DSSP file (Angstrom, degrees, kcal/mol; ACC not computed):
  #  RESIDUE AA STRUCTURE BP1 BP2  ACC     N-H-->O    O-->H-N    N-H-->O    O-->H-N    TCO  KAPPA ALPHA  PHI   PSI    X-CA   Y-CA   Z-CA
    1    1 A M              0   0    0      0, 0.0     2,-0.0     0, 0.0     0, 0.0   0.000 360.0 360.0 360.0 135.5  -19.2   20.1    0.7
    2    2 A K     >  -     0   0    0      1,-0.1     4,-2.5     4,-0.0     5,-0.2  -0.316 360.0-121.5 -65.5 151.0  -17.6   23.2    2.1
    3    3 A T  H  > S+     0   0    0     56,-0.7     4,-2.6     1,-0.2     5,-0.2   0.842 112.6  57.0 -64.4 -31.2  -15.5   25.2   -0.3
    4    4 A S  H  > S+     0   0    0     55,-0.3     4,-2.0     2,-0.2    -1,-0.2   0.933 110.1  43.2 -65.3 -43.7  -12.5   24.8    2.0
    5    5 A T  H  > S+     0   0    0      2,-0.2     4,-2.6     1,-0.2     5,-0.2   0.908 113.1  52.7 -66.5 -41.8  -12.7   21.0    1.9
    6    6 A K  H  X S+     0   0    0     -4,-2.5     4,-2.8     1,-0.2     5,-0.3   0.917 109.7  48.7 -60.7 -44.1  -13.4   21.1   -1.9
    7    7 A D  H  X S+     0   0    0     -4,-2.6     4,-2.4     1,-0.2    -1,-0.2   0.899 111.6  49.7 -63.2 -40.6  -10.2   23.2   -2.4
    8    8 A Q  H  X S+     0   0    0     -4,-2.0     4,-2.1     2,-0.2    -2,-0.2   0.924 113.8  44.8 -65.0 -43.8   -8.1   20.9   -0.3
    9    9 A V  H  X S+     0   0    0     -4,-2.6     4,-2.2     2,-0.2    -2,-0.2   0.939 115.6  46.1 -66.3 -47.8   -9.3   17.8   -2.1
   10   10 A E  H  X S+     0   0    0     -4,-2.8     4,-2.4     1,-0.2    -1,-0.2   0.885 111.2  54.0 -64.0 -37.1   -9.0   19.3   -5.6
   11   11 A G  H  X S+     0   0    0     -4,-2.4     4,-2.2    -5,-0.3    -1,-0.2   0.914 108.2  48.7 -61.9 -43.0   -5.5   20.7   -4.6
   12   12 A K  H  X S+     0   0    0     -4,-2.1     4,-2.3     2,-0.2    -1,-0.2   0.898 110.5  51.5 -64.1 -40.0   -4.4   17.2   -3.6
   13   13 A L  H  X S+     0   0    0     -4,-2.2     4,-2.7     1,-0.2    -2,-0.2   0.916 110.2  48.5 -63.1 -43.0   -5.7   15.7   -6.9
   14   14 A H  H  X S+     0   0    0     -4,-2.4     4,-2.7     1,-0.2    -1,-0.2   0.886 109.8  53.0 -65.0 -38.0   -3.8   18.3   -8.9
   15   15 A K  H  X S+     0   0    0     -4,-2.2     4,-2.4     2,-0.2    -2,-0.2   0.934 111.3  45.7 -61.0 -45.4   -0.6   17.6   -6.9
   16   16 A V  H  X S+     0   0    0     -4,-2.3     4,-2.3     2,-0.2    -2,-0.2   0.931 113.6  48.6 -64.9 -45.9   -0.9   13.9   -7.6
   17   17 A K  H  X S+     0   0    0     -4,-2.7     4,-2.6     1,-0.2    -1,-0.2   0.911 112.4  49.9 -60.1 -41.6   -1.6   14.5  -11.3
   18   18 A G  H  X S+     0   0    0     -4,-2.7     4,-2.6     1,-0.2    -1,-0.2   0.903 109.4  50.4 -63.9 -41.6    1.3   16.9  -11.5
   19   19 A E  H  X S+     0   0    0     -4,-2.4     4,-2.3     2,-0.2    -1,-0.2   0.891 111.3  49.2 -64.0 -38.8    3.7   14.4   -9.8
   20   20 A I  H  X S+     0   0    0     -4,-2.3     4,-2.7     2,-0.2     5,-0.2   0.942 112.8  46.5 -65.0 -47.2    2.6   11.7  -12.3
   21   21 A K  H  X S+     0   0    0     -4,-2.6     4,-2.6     1,-0.2    -2,-0.2   0.908 112.7  50.5 -61.4 -41.7    3.1   13.9  -15.3
   22   22 A E  H  X S+     0   0    0     -4,-2.6     4,-2.0     2,-0.2    -1,-0.2   0.916 111.7  47.4 -63.3 -43.3    6.5   15.1  -14.0
   23   23 A T  H  X S+     0   0    0     -4,-2.3     4,-2.6     2,-0.2    -2,-0.2   0.918 112.7  48.1 -64.7 -44.5    7.6   11.5  -13.4
   24   24 A V  H  X S+     0   0    0     -4,-2.7     4,-2.4     1,-0.2     6,-0.2   0.900 109.9  53.6 -63.5 -39.9    6.5   10.4  -16.9
   25   25 A G  H  <>S+     0   0    0     -4,-2.6     5,-2.8    -5,-0.2     4,-0.3   0.894 110.1  47.2 -60.7 -39.5    8.2   13.4  -18.4
   26   26 A K  H ><5S+     0   0    0     -4,-2.0     3,-0.8     3,-0.2    -2,-0.2   0.917 111.5  51.0 -66.7 -43.2   11.4   12.4  -16.6
   27   27 A L  H 3<5S+     0   0    0     -4,-2.6    -2,-0.2     1,-0.2    -1,-0.2   0.894 119.5  34.9 -61.7 -41.1   11.1    8.8  -17.7
   28   28 A F  T 3<5S-     0   0    0     -4,-2.4    -1,-0.2    -5,-0.2    -2,-0.2   0.279 108.7-119.3 -99.4  10.5   10.6    9.6  -21.4
   29   29 A N  T < 5 +     0   0    0     -3,-0.8     2,-0.8    -4,-0.3    -3,-0.2   0.887  60.1 153.2  53.1  43.2   12.9   12.7  -21.4
   30   30 A D     >< -     0   0    0     -5,-2.8     4,-2.3    -6,-0.2    -1,-0.2  -0.865  25.4-174.0-105.5  98.4   10.0   14.9  -22.3
   31   31 A S  H  > S+     0   0    0     -2,-0.8     4,-2.4     1,-0.2     5,-0.2   0.830  82.3  55.5 -65.8 -32.0   10.8   18.4  -20.9
   32   32 A H  H  > S+     0   0    0      2,-0.2     4,-2.5     1,-0.2    -1,-0.2   0.943 110.8  43.1 -65.5 -47.3    7.4   19.8  -21.9
   33   33 A L  H  > S+     0   0    0      2,-0.2     4,-2.4     1,-0.2    -2,-0.2   0.887 113.6  52.6 -65.9 -39.0    5.5   17.1  -20.0
   34   34 A K  H  X S+     0   0    0     -4,-2.3     4,-2.0     2,-0.2    -1,-0.2   0.923 112.1  44.9 -61.5 -45.7    7.9   17.5  -17.0
   35   35 A A  H  X S+     0   0    0     -4,-2.4     4,-2.3     2,-0.2    -2,-0.2   0.899 111.8  52.5 -66.1 -41.2    7.3   21.2  -16.9
   36   36 A E  H  X S+     0   0    0     -4,-2.5     4,-2.3     1,-0.2    -2,-0.2   0.901 110.0  49.1 -61.2 -41.6    3.6   20.8  -17.3
   37   37 A G  H  X S+     0   0    0     -4,-2.4     4,-2.4     2,-0.2    -1,-0.2   0.891 109.3  51.9 -64.9 -40.2    3.6   18.4  -14.4
   38   38 A N  H  X S+     0   0    0     -4,-2.0     4,-2.2     2,-0.2    -2,-0.2   0.912 110.6  47.9 -63.4 -42.8    5.6   20.8  -12.2
   39   39 A V  H  X S+     0   0    0     -4,-2.3     4,-2.4     2,-0.2    -2,-0.2   0.928 112.7  48.1 -64.0 -45.4    3.2   23.7  -12.9
   40   40 A E  H  X S+     0   0    0     -4,-2.3     4,-2.2     1,-0.2    -2,-0.2   0.886 110.4  52.3 -63.7 -38.3    0.2   21.5  -12.1
   41   41 A K  H  X S+     0   0    0     -4,-2.4     4,-2.0     2,-0.2    -1,-0.2   0.915 110.4  47.7 -63.2 -43.4    1.8   20.3   -8.9
   42   42 A K  H  X S+     0   0    0     -4,-2.2     4,-2.2     2,-0.2    -2,-0.2   0.898 110.4  51.7 -65.9 -40.8    2.5   23.9   -7.8
   43   43 A K  H  X S+     0   0    0     -4,-2.4     4,-2.6     1,-0.2    -1,-0.2   0.902 109.3  51.4 -61.7 -40.1   -1.1   25.0   -8.6
   44   44 A G  H  X S+     0   0    0     -4,-2.2     4,-2.4     2,-0.2    -2,-0.2   0.892 108.0  51.5 -63.2 -40.4   -2.3   22.0   -6.5
   45   45 A E  H  X S+     0   0    0     -4,-2.0     4,-2.0     2,-0.2    -1,-0.2   0.911 111.7  47.0 -63.2 -42.3   -0.2   23.1   -3.6
   46   46 A V  H  X S+     0   0    0     -4,-2.2     4,-2.3     2,-0.2    -2,-0.2   0.932 112.4  49.2 -64.7 -46.0   -1.5   26.6   -3.8
   47   47 A Q  H  X S+     0   0    0     -4,-2.6     4,-2.0     1,-0.2    -2,-0.2   0.883 110.0  51.7 -62.4 -38.7   -5.1   25.5   -4.0
   48   48 A E  H  X S+     0   0    0     -4,-2.4     4,-1.8     1,-0.2    -1,-0.2   0.901 110.2  48.7 -64.9 -40.4   -4.6   23.1   -1.1
   49   49 A K  H  X S+     0   0    0     -4,-2.0     4,-2.4     2,-0.2    -2,-0.2   0.872 107.8  54.7 -67.3 -36.9   -3.2   26.0    1.0
   50   50 A V  H  X S+     0   0    0     -4,-2.3     4,-2.7     1,-0.2    -1,-0.2   0.910 107.4  51.2 -60.9 -41.8   -6.1   28.2    0.0
   51   51 A G  H  X S+     0   0    0     -4,-2.0     4,-2.2     1,-0.2    -2,-0.2   0.882 109.1  50.1 -62.6 -39.2   -8.5   25.5    1.3
   52   52 A K  H  X S+     0   0    0     -4,-1.8     4,-2.1     2,-0.2    -1,-0.2   0.889 111.1  48.9 -66.6 -38.9   -6.6   25.4    4.6
   53   53 A I  H  X S+     0   0    0     -4,-2.4     4,-2.6     2,-0.2     5,-0.2   0.927 110.6  50.4 -65.9 -44.1   -6.8   29.2    5.0
   54   54 A K  H  X>S+     0   0    0     -4,-2.7     5,-2.8     1,-0.2     4,-2.3   0.901 110.3  50.3 -59.5 -40.9  -10.6   29.1    4.2
   55   55 A K  H  <5S+     0   0    0     -4,-2.2    -1,-0.2     3,-0.2    -2,-0.2   0.908 110.9  49.0 -64.4 -41.3  -11.0   26.4    6.8
   56   56 A F  H  <5S+     0   0    0     -4,-2.1    -2,-0.2     1,-0.2    -1,-0.2   0.890 114.5  44.7 -63.9 -40.4   -9.1   28.4    9.4
   57   57 A V  H  <5S-     0   0    0     -4,-2.6    -2,-0.2    -5,-0.1    -1,-0.2   0.796 119.1-112.6 -75.2 -29.0  -11.2   31.5    8.6
   58   58 A G  T  <5       0   0    0     -4,-2.3    -3,-0.2    -5,-0.2    -4,-0.1   0.718 360.0 360.0 105.9  26.1  -14.4   29.5    8.6
   59   59 A K      <       0   0    0     -5,-2.8   -56,-0.7    -6,-0.1   -55,-0.3   0.415 360.0 360.0-103.4 360.0  -15.6   29.5    5.1
């Protein structure tokens, strides 16, 4: 698997995990879990964009 594709897939997985953690944190009023989910979601978005850039560049 190309690194660009791998980054895009892993980024999407991190986004989904982050969204789940954030939602659970909201449901249980757990600010730590909510913040952790938000951070993971943002990291996933960045990783996904890196994968798109790599694909555009050809790596």
